[in-house]
N, C-alpha and C positions, 0 to 999 in steps of 0.2 A: 409313381411311374405310370400305373394304370389310369390314373387319372388325367395324365398328360396325353397319354396315347388315346384316350376317349375325347379329349379335347381336340386333339389333331383330327381325328376322324370326323367330329362334328363340324369343324371349319371346313375341311374338304367336302363335306356333304352338302354344307351351305353354298360354297362356291360352285360346286357341280349343279346346284339347283339354279343358281343365277345363270350359269353357262347355258343351260338348256332353255332358258326364256327368251322371249323376243327382244330385240333391241329397238328402242323408239327411233324412229327416223326423224328429220325435220319436218316432213310432211305430217307425220303423226303428231309431233309436239305443237305446231302451230296451226295447221288447218284441221286435221282430223280430230284434235281436241274438242272441237265445238259441233263435230259431226259423228262419225263412226266410232269416235273413242270418247264421246261424252256419256255422262251417266244417263241411263235410261229414264223415260219420263213417261207420265200420262199426258198424252197430247191435249192440249186445249181444256184440261180439267176445269171445271166450273160447276157452280150451283144452278139449278133450275129455279127461276125467279118465283119467289113466294113459297118455296118448298124448302124441305131438308135434303132433297135428292140432289146427288151430283151426277154429272154426265163427263165422258171423255171419249176421244176417238181412238180407236183401235184398228189397226190393219188386219183384215181377214182375206186371206188370199192377196190380190193385188189391189183390193179397195179398202178404205177406211169405213169403218162402221161404228156409229155412236153408241156407247154402252151407258146403261143408267143403273144406279144403286142407292142405297141408304144405309142407315146405321143397322137396320134390322134385317137387310138381306144378307143371305148366306154367300150368294155369287151374284156378280153384276150380270144383267141380262142385256142383249141386243136392244136397241132402243129406236135407231134410225138407221136405215141403209140409204144409198144413194136411189135406188129402186123406189123406195117408199117416199123419199122427199120428191122425187119426180113426179110420182102420182099425185101427190098434194099440189104441185105446181101445175100439172095437167088440168085438175079439177078447177083450179084458179084461172085456167086458159092462160098460161104463162109459158114460156120457153122452158125447156128442160136442160139439164146440166150433164155433161160428160164426166166431170170430176165432182167429188164431195167438196163442197167450199167450207171455209170457216163459218161457223155458226155462234151468235151470241145467244145463249139461253137465258143469261141473267140480267138483261137489260129491261125486261118488262115481260108482260103476258105472252108478247109475240116474239117469234124468232128473227134475229136479225141477220141477213146475209147478203152477199153480192151476187147479183144475177145478171150475167152477161152484160157486164159494164154498169149495171144499176145497183143502187142499194135499196133493199125491200124489207118489209117487215111482213113475215108470214103468220097468220093466225092458225095455229096447229089443230083447233077443234073445228072451225067453219072452213078452213082452207081458203080463206081470203085472202088477198095480197094488197098491202098498201106501199105503193112506191114512195120511198123516203126521199130518194135522190135519183132522178132521172140519168140516164147514161149521157145525155148531152151536157148536163152539169156536173155529173161526177167526174168528168175528165178534166175539169177546170181545177186552179189550185186554191188552197186554204179552204175547202168545202167544209161547211158545218151546218148541220140541220137542227131545227128547233123542234120542241114537242108540240109546237102548234102547226107544224107542217111546212114552215117557212125554210128557206135554204140560202144562206150566205155563201158567196164565192168570189173570187178575184177572176177578172178577164180584161186582159190588157192593161194591167195596172190599176184598175178601178174596181170597186166595190159594187156587186149586184145582190139583190135578194129577189128570190122568186118563190112561187107556190103554184103548182101546176103550171098552166100556160101564162099565168101572170107573172111578168119580170119587170123589175124596177131597178134602173141604174142609180145607185144612190150617190156615187162621186163621179167628177168628170175631169179632175184635174191631175189624175194620177199618173206618175211617170217613174223611172228607175230612182229618181231622187224624192219624189213625193210617194210615200209608201203607204198603203192602206192595209188594214185588216191582216197585218203581219206581226210577228215577234218583234219587239223593239228593244233599244238598250243593250244591243249585242247579246241577248238571251241571258242577261244576268238577272238577279232578283227573283229566281224561279220563273221567269217568263218563257213561255214555250209556244204562245200563239197569240193570234190578235184579235180574234172575235170572241164575244161572251153574251151568249143569249140569257134574257131573263127567265126567271123561273117559269112563268106562263108561255114563254116561247114567242112573245109578240114584240118585244123590244130588243134591239141589238146594240151592245156597247162595242166600240172598236177602236183601235189605235190608228192615229194619223202620224206618220213620221216625216217631218220635213229635214232632209239631209243636204239640201243645196249648198249650205254652208261648210260642210265637211270638205276636206280636201280630198281629191280623186288619188286612188294608189293603183299603180300599173301591175296587173298580173298578166304574164304573156301566154298566150295559146300557142304551143309549139306544134299543134297538129296541122296547121295549114301551111300552105306555100305561098309567099312568105308567112312566116310567123306574124301574129298580131296582137296588139294590145288589148285586154279587157279590163277597163277601170272598175275598181270597186270603190266605195266609200269606206275609209278607214279612219276613224278619229283618234289620233295619237294623244298620250298623255299631256296635259298641258294646253291643248289646241282647242279649236272650236268643236263643239259637240252638237249633235243633232237636237232638233226640238220637236217634242212629242205632245199631242193633245189627244182627247179621247172624244169621239163623237158617239150620239146615241140616236139611233133610227127607229122610229116607230113604224113598224111594217103594217100595221092596220091603217093608221091615218097618213102614212107616207110623210110624217114630220121628221126634220133632222134639226137636232142643235148639237152644239159643242159644249162641254163642261168648262166652266170658267175657273180653270185651275190656276190662273194667275201668274205672277212673275216670281223669280226670274224664268226665262224661256228655258235655260238649261237645268232643268231639274228632271227627276226620275219618277215616273208615274207607275206604280207597281201595284200587285196584288189586288186587282179589281174585284168587287164583289157586289152582287145585287142584295138589296133588302129583301126578306121574304114576301112583302106585299109589292115589289117591283117599282116602289115609288122613288127608291133613293139608290145611288151608287156610292160605294165607299172604295177610296183609293188611298194607299199609303204612299204619301208624296214624300220622297227623299231628296235633300239638297245634294248638289253636285258634289260638295264636301264628303258626303256620305256619312256625316255624324250627327244629323237632325232629321227625325222622321215625324211626320205628321199623319194621323189617321184623320182623313177629311171626308165630310159627307156632302153630296151634291144632289139637287133636285133633277131626277131623270126627265123630268117635263120640260123645265125651263133651262136647265144647265147650270143654275145658280149655286154657289157655294153657300151650304148651310152652317156648318160649323166644324171645329176641328174637335174630334172626341178626346183624344190624348196625344201626347208627344212622347217621343224616346230620344235622348240626347246621349252621346257617348264621347270620351275623350278621343277615342281611335276611330271607331266606325260602328254604324248601325247597318245590319242587312236584313231587312225585311223579305222572307221567302215564301210565305203561306198565306193566302187571304183570310180574313175573318171567316169563322164558322158559326152561323146561328144556331142555336138550340132548336132541336127538332119540334118540342113542344112548348117553347117560349120564345116568340120572336124578339122579345124585349132584351134578351141577353145573348152574348156571343162568346166564343172562345177565340183567344189571341196566342200566337206562339212567339215566344221571346227568350232571349238568353241574357237578359237584364241581371240576372243573379249570378252569371257566369256559366249557366248550362242552359240549353234549349227546353223550355217547359211551357205548359198549358196555363192559361190565365182566363178566369171568367170575368166577363165585363157586363155592364149594362149600358143602354144607349146614351147615358150622360157621360160616358167615358170613366166611369168609376170601376176600380178593380174589387169585385166582390169576393174573389177567393182566389188563391194560387192552387191550382188542381193538383200539379205535380211537382215534386221537389226532391233535389238530391243531387249528388255528384255524378250525374249520369245525362245521356241525351234522349230526348224525344226525338225520334227520327221520322215517323210517319204517322198520320190519323187516317184510320181505316173508315170511321163513320159511325153513326148510331145504329142501336137495335131497332126493331120496328116501333117500340113506344117511346124511343127517344131519350130514355132514362140513362141508358148505358152507353158510353162511348169506347171504342175500341182504338188502341195505338200500339206502336211498335217503339221499343226503347232499348238502350244499352245498359239498364239497371243492373242486370247480372254481371256484366263484363263489356269492356270497350269492343271486344272481338267477339261477341256473341249478339243476336237478334232475338227478342221474344215479343210475343203478342200478350197484351195486358187488356184488362177492361176496367173501366173507371165508372163508379157510380158518381154522376155530375152532382146530385144532391148533396150527399154525404162527402164527396171528396175521397173515398176510399177506393182503392184499385186492387185487382187481383190478377196474378200471372196465370195465363191460359197454357201456353207451350211450355214444354219441360225438357231438360237435357241441355248440357253446356253444348250449343249448336247455333247454327244460322238458320233462323225459320223465316219462311215466306208464307203469309196466311190470306186465305179469303174467308169472309164472314157471310153467312146466309142472310137473307133478308130479314128474317126474324131475329138474328143475333144468336140463335139457340145452337148453331152448329158451326164448325171452324174446319176448312180444308187446310192442313198443316203440311207444308212442303219444307223439309228441312235436310241438312247435311252437316257432317262432321269430317274431320280428317280420315275417320276410319269409315264412315257410312256415305257413300257417293250421293245417294238421294233416298230419302223416305216420304212416301205421301200417305198421309193418314188423315181420316176423319174423325174430329174430336166433339163429343157432345158437351155442351157448356155446363149442364146442371150436374151431369154425373163425372166429368173429366175423362170417361171412358174413350179409348181410342180404338179405331178400326183401321188396320193397317191395308191401304189400297195397293201399295207398291213398295218393295224393298229392293233397290236396283242392286245388281251385282257390280262387283268392282270392273270396271271397264279396262283396268290396267293389269288384271290378274295374270295374264300371260306374258306380260313384260318385265324385264329385269329393272324394276324400280321400286323404291321405298318412299314412304311419307316423310314429311319434314318434321323437325321439332320447332314448336312456337315456344318463345319464353320471353322474359323482360330482362334488361339490364338498366341501371340506374345512370341517367346522365348527369353532367357536371351541375346542371340545374336542379337536381333531385327529382325530376320527372322520371316516371317509368317509361322506357322505351321499348315497343315490341319489335322482337326479331323473329324471322323464319329462317331455318337453317338446314339445308340439304348437305349431308355429307357425301363424299363419293361412293359410288358403288363399289362394293367389295373393299370397303374402307379398311385401311391397315394402320394401326395405331403408331407403327413404327416409322411410317412414312410422312412425308411433308407434301402437301397439295396446293396448286395454284387456287385463286380466289377470284370469283366474280360477284360483285355487290350491286344490286338493283335498288333503285329508291325513286321517290317522287317528291315528297316533302313539301308540297304546296296545298293551299286550302281546297276543300270540296273533294279530297281524294284520301282513301284509306286502303292500303294494299294489302293488310294481313287480317284475316279473320279466321274463326274456328270452324270454316267450312270445308267442304271437299277441295283439296288441292290447296289449302291454306287461303282460299279465296281467289287464287289466280285462275285466269280464265284459259290460260294454255299450260302446256307441260315443258315449256323451255328450260326451266329450272332443273327440272328432272333429266331432261336431255343432257344437260351440262354436267349434272352430277354423274351421269352414265359415263360421260367421257373423262372423268377424273378430276372434276372441279369441285371446291367447297362453294355453295352458292348461298349468299345471304341476301335477303330482303329486309329492310328497315323502314318503319314509320316514325320519323324524326318530328320534332315540333313544327308547327305550321301545317300539319295534315289534319284530317277531318275526324269529328265525333270524340274529341278528347276534352271538350269544353273551350270557353271563350279565350281563357289565359294562354292555353297550348297553342291555339290557333293564332292569336293576336300578337304573340311574343316576337313575331317577324316584322310587326308594323315599323314602316320607314325604312327598314335596312333588310330588304329581302336577301335571305342567304345566310345571315350571320349566325343566327341560332341552329340553322341547318348544318353548317360547317362544325360548330361545337358538338352536335349530337353525332354527326358521322364520325368525328374523331372518337367519341365514346365506343361506337360499334367496331372502330379499326382497333382500338385498345384491347377489346374483347377479343378480337379475330387473333391479335398478335400474342395473346396469353394462352392460346390453344396450341398445344405441342404439334398438332397435324397441319397446321397453317404454315404454308411457304409465304412469308410476309414480304419477301423480295419479289414476288411474282402475283400482284393482285391487281384487278381490273374492276373499273366502275362504269355503270351504264345507267343512264336515265333519259327520258323523253319529256319535252315540254317543259314544264316547271323542272322536271327532274334533269332535263337536258341543260337548263341554266345552273341547276345546283351543282351538276357533274362538272361543267366547265368551270364554275366558281370555284370548287374544291381543288381542282387540278392547279389552279393558279394561286389560291390561298395556302395549300398545303402541298407545294410541289414535291415530288419524289414518293409520296406515300403510295400512290398507285402508280403502277409501271404502265398501264395503258387504259384508256376510257374511250366510251363512245356516248356522244351527247346528240340526241335526236330532236328535231324541231326546237333547238334552244333559243330561249330568250337570252339576248347577249346585251342589249340596252334598253332598260325598261322605258326610256323616252320614245322608244319605237313601238311600244306596246299600247294596246287600246285603252282608252280612258276609263271606261267603267270598272274594270278589273283593276287596272295599275293604280289609280288614284285612291281606291279604297285602302290598298295595302302600302302605298307609298306616299300619299299625297301628290301634288303635282311637282313637276321639275323646279317650278318657280318657288314653291313653297319648302322643298326638301333637296336643295342643290347637293347637299353633302351626301345624303343617301343615294342619289341617281349617280354621282360622280364615283362612289364607292362600288356600285354594282354595274358600272359600265366596263364589261369585261374585256374588250378590245384593247383598252388602255393597260391592261396588265398582261398582255400576250408574252412578253418577254420573260415572265415569271414561269413559264410553262416548263416542266421538266417530264420526260415520258412522252408517249404517243397518244394522239388525240384525233379521234375520227369524228367530225361533224357529219350529220345526215339531215337532209331537209327535202321535204315534198316541194316540187317546183311550183305547185299551184296553190300553196298554203296561204289561205285567207285569214289565219288566226295568229299564228306567229310567222310573220311575212319574212320571205327569204332574205330580205335586207339584214337581217340580224346575223345569220351565219356568213354571209358575204363581207359584211363589216369586218368580222372577226378574221377572215381568211386575209382581207386587205391589209389590215394591221400586221399580220403574221408576215406577209411578204415584205412590208415595209421595215419590219424589224429583223428580217432574215431568220425567222423562225419557220420551222416545218411543221405543218399540220395535213391531216388527210381530209377528204372532202368526197361525199356521195350524195347524188341528186336523185330523186324518184320523180320523173316527168309524169304528169297526169294526176298525181296524187296531191291531196290537200294536207291537212295537219296530221293525218294518221295514214300510215300506208297499210291499206286493206286489202281484201281479196286474196287472189293468189300470189300476188307480189309480196305479200307479208312473209311468205316462205323465204322469198329471195332477200328481203331485208334481214331476217334473223339469221340466215346462212352468212350474210356479210358480216354481221355483228360477231358470230361464233368464229368465223375465219380471222378475224381481227385480234381476238383474244388468243386464239390458238398460234397465231404467228409471233405474238410478243409475250405470252405467259407460260407458254410450254417450253421446257427445255429441250 
């Protein structure tokens, strides 16, 4: 009896403790999660180039001041104030600043900063300034400067290269349909820009994209009276694609050539890299079918094709994402990333295209290569070797092929390496530790903690989630993240909301702060009495080639199967109200959500599908044809995933949401679904966000999540 009384008292005390804490608001959950309720950080923490010293900005009074420290310093000392920076600028006879700018101390011996519209390099010893990009050029688009002082930029659709007062117009036929020096192929294959300076900074490789043959697609601008149409080029699966070439401009000689990349014109030119001596360019050339890649070498002076170093062929698809990386101390060898053995790993090659060694191996993924140490013998990389839900830094001895783990703890680590490779700034988090910033010495593995952030939610009535795995029907382990309702009572049953994505290049669950989520909406919903589950099903990222490629030619099929495994888990829990469950996803997740509501009608009582793909024949060539082939090659797959044709299978409530200016998943998808619903006499709900593209960002994101929450409250709460 005494034990029972004590238990009751403890429960009452716990409930009272929660009652005294703050409740998350929607503003807290969505907007403040990235500002006032984000974990504390060291602003702009970085190494000082060529040293083991670190610097970061810290606010003193109303002004940020840069602090500096190292492994031996007991306390970090003020390093640079705005007054001190302005004194250096006055000495250089430059304008002064009213606010402390962002400064890069790790890009060379000079400090790089923006000064009243210009980009400058300040020598902190001589106080001399070198203007890298003048304000008249810095305001242009796609600006990129070279180490030789040349600057490439776009003006009125054409490419220019300037140095000082010398300005050269490189192209003359640029239009909205003849696109220069910009990212191409819809930014697939790791492409994020369109200009590539040579190592010496005197030659510029650049993309030229001809999209005149691509069909115009209308995006309506509703802000004018009357509204008007703005056409974009949108190559849909199976249709005509744009044609890309690569130009090379010699800024010294003013010579311009185009690489002879050959036929067919509809191919993908990806992962551009310069040889260390700047004589050659290497391009991973991928066929439109995306199952045959050639790593080709071209002469930078003449544009001539030299040879194919090697080829990769796959039954399903090849997806080159990272350019070749030449060894720092041996220009005859390079490192290539490939998932040919089922996992993304590093391979050492020579310039004859021969594999000399597979440098990393195992059932895990190399996610990022940080670069070499000063001598070039050690290579730093990030991988999932410990677990698919953690990230750790490793160092690889290129000669021996042996690697060593640097970061410790079952956590998500984000690291910076000093110029020498002797020190690492390690920033990590776990579900219990919002953020820790520490300096790690490579030789001793000793760590100096620079910041241990407090829990920003300590004053709020919320608890962390549980991350665990279940086994799917396929035998694969599926990661789940579960929030139980606040003040959870084992004797009650609670409504459920499940969130997912399920497509390539996305992983929702990691063992970091807030389980890897950027907002606190799941916590907010748990606070309101929901069980909230997130699941990473097959098709999602960082689990190996077979896990992702399982969806090939039939998007959604394996996702449906894995979601049913998650549903079965939920139904096995005594606290779950299986008659009141909701499903939510965006983009690919919007497709998967709609698909599930039609494939397994009645399992979820209500669902929200944001920016959903409804018909893969409406989606872009580069992404769709990789996973689905063309509609002509895979008519059965496209027919099975054309969701509008199955709208009459819907049971329960479905809300479709779309950004009205979406150029990624165009609004035609959801409109088509609504039209079919009307034709079949089916009721669906629809919400648009004018002015927003594929994601609803900014202040309106709070409105979006309130809309989603209200929808689930309406149909899932008794």
